[in-house]
LOTOR-348628 format. One record per atom (N, C-alpha, C, CB): residue in one letter; x, y, z. Coordinates in steps of 0.1 Angstrom, whole numbers, plus 5000, padded with zeros to 4 digits. Glycine has a CB too. Layout:
BEGIN
AXYZ;...
REM end
This chain:
BEGIN
M500849885000;M500050005000;M500950125000;M499050005012;R500550224992;R501350354991;R500650455001;R501450404977;I501550515009;I501050615019;I501750745015;I501350575034;G500950855015;G501550985012;G500751095019;G501551004997;Y501551195024;Y501051315030;Y501951435028;Y500851295046;Y501451555029;Y502251675027;Y503051705040;Y501351795023;A504351715038;A505251755049;A505351905047;A506551675049;I505351975058;I505552125057;I506952145063;I504352205065;L507752205056;L509052245061;L509052395064;L510252225050;N509252425077;N509152565082;N510552615084;N508252575095;Y510952715077;Y512352765078;Y512452875088;Y512852815064;D513352855097;D513552955108;D513753095101;D514752925117;D513353205107;D513453335102;D514953365098;D512853435111;E515853315106;E517253335104;E517953235095;E517953345117;Y517153145089;Y517753035081;Y518653085070;Y516652945075;D519853035069;D520853065059;D521152945051;D522153125065;K520552935038;K520652815030;K522152775027;K519852835017;K522952875024;K524352845020;K525152785032;K525052975016;E524952845043;E525752795055;E524952685063;E526052905064;Q523752655059;Q522952565067;Q522852595081;Q523452415065;K522752725084;K522652775098;K521152765102;K523152915099;Y521052745115;Y519652745121;Y518952625115;Y518852875118;G517652615116;G517052495113;G515752505106;G516852425125;I515252385102;I514052365095;I513152275104;I514252305081;S512052325108;S511052235115;S510152165105;S510152325125;I509852045108;I509051965098;I507851915106;I509951845093;Y506751935099;Y505451875105;Y504551835094;Y504851985114;F503551755097;F502551705088;F501151765093;F502551555087;H500551835085;H499251895088;H498251795093;H498651975076;D498251685086;D497251575088;D497551485100;D497051495076;I498851485104;I499251395115;I500051475125;I500151275109;P499351545134;P499951645143;P501151585151;P498951695153;E501151455155;E502251405163;E503451365154;E501751275170;C503451385141;C504451355132;C505351475129;C503851295118;I506351495137;I507251615136;I508751575136;I506951705148;S509551655131;S510951635130;S511651765128;S511351525120;C512951765125;C513751885122;C514951845113;C514151965135;A515551945107;A516751925099;A517452055097;A516251875085;R518752045092;R519552155089;R519552195075;R520952135094;S519152115066;S519052145052;S517752095046;S520352085044;E517452145034;E516252105027;E516351955024;E515952185015;E517451915019;E517651775015;E517451685027;E519051755008;E518151715038;E518051635050;E516551645055;E518951695061;G515851755053;G514551775058;G513551675051;G514051915055;I513751655038;I512951565030;I513151425035;I513151575015;K514451385037;K514751255042;K514151225056;K516251225043;M514251325065;M513751315078;M512151305078;M514151435087;A511551385069;A510151375067;A509651235064;A509651485057;E510351175055;E510051035051;E510150945062;E510850985039;E511250955070;E511450865081;E510450885092;E512850895087;V510151005095;V509151025106;V507750985101;V509151175111;L507451005089;L506150955083;L505950805085;L505951005069;K507050735081;K507050595083;K506750555097;K508350525078;L507550615107;L507350575121;L505950615126;L508450655129;C505450725122;C504150765127;C502950685121;C503950905125;T503150625110;T502050565103;T502150405104;T501950605089;I503150355110;I503250205111;I502050145117;I504550165118;D501650195129;D500550145136;D499250195131;D500650185151;M499250315125;M497950375119;M497450285108;M498250515114;Q498250215101;Q497850125090;Q496850025095;Q499050055083;V496949985107;V496049885113;V494649945115;V496649825126;Y494650075118;Y493450145121;Y493050225108;Y493550245133;K492750345110;K492350435099;K493250545097;K490850485100;L493850555085;L494750675083;L493950795080;L495650645070;P494450915085;P493651035083;P493651075068;P494351155090;K492551145064;K492451195050;K493551295047;K491051255048;V494051295035;V495051385031;V494451515027;V495851325018;T494951625033;T494451755029;T495051795016;T494851865040;A494251855007;A494751894994;A495752014996;A493551934985;L496752024987;L497752124987;L497052264987;L498652114975;D496052284979;D495352414978;D494752454992;D494352414967;D494452355000;D493752385013;D494752405024;D492852265016;L496052385022;L497052405032;L497352555032;L498352325030;Q497352615044;Q497652765045;Q499052775050;Q496652835055;L499952785040;L501352795042;L501752945046;L502252745030;K502652955055;K503253085058;K504353115048;K503853085073;D504853235048;D505853285039;D507153205040;D506153425041;N507453155052;N508653075054;N508452925053;N509253115067;E507352885047;E507052735046;E506952685032;E505852705054;K507352565030;K507152495017;K506552355020;K508552475010;A505752305011;A505052175013;A505652075003;A503552185011;Y505951955007;Y506451844999;Y505551725001;Y507951815002;F505151664990;F504351544992;F505351424994;F503451514979;I505251365005;I506151255009;I505351125009;I506751275024;T505951025001;T505250895000;T506250785003;T504650884986;Y505650675007;Y506450545008;Y505550435005;Y507150535021;N506050315002;N505350195000;N505550105012;N505750124987;T504450065019;T504449985031;T505149855028;T503149965037;E505049805016;E505649675013;E507149685013;E505149624999;D507749805012;D509149815012;D509749825026;D509549945004;L508949835036;L509449855050;L510049715055;L508349895059;D511249735061;D511849615067;D511449625082;D513449615065;M510449545086;M509849555099;M510849495110;M508549485100;S511849425106;S512849365115;S513649475122;S513749265108;K513649595116;K514349705122;K513649765134;K514649815111;F512449735136;F511649785147;F511549675158;F510249835142;A512249695169;A512249595180;A510849555184;A513049655191;F509949645185;F508649615190;F507849525181;F507849745193;Y508349495169;Y507649405160;Y508349265159;Y507549465146;N509349245166;N510149115166;N509549025176;N511649145168;
REM end
């Protein structure tokens, strides 16, 4: 099953892309407990995928929240949205101690 949600990368007001100073906060509008952070946009996208996997592992058993459309997200000036997806069949569950 393919799972996908919009990750919002929120760039600190003092963020300096060249020097990777300060940070980027990462959150998912549809999954409030799904948060992370990064020092670069590239790292932010990777961290968003990882935290999405961790937050939705157990949700798959229940009901996943509906995905909010990009047009319905109210982004601030210092935010960008990225659609993050993964395939549940590609997960190696042996990496998660609580599933062994």
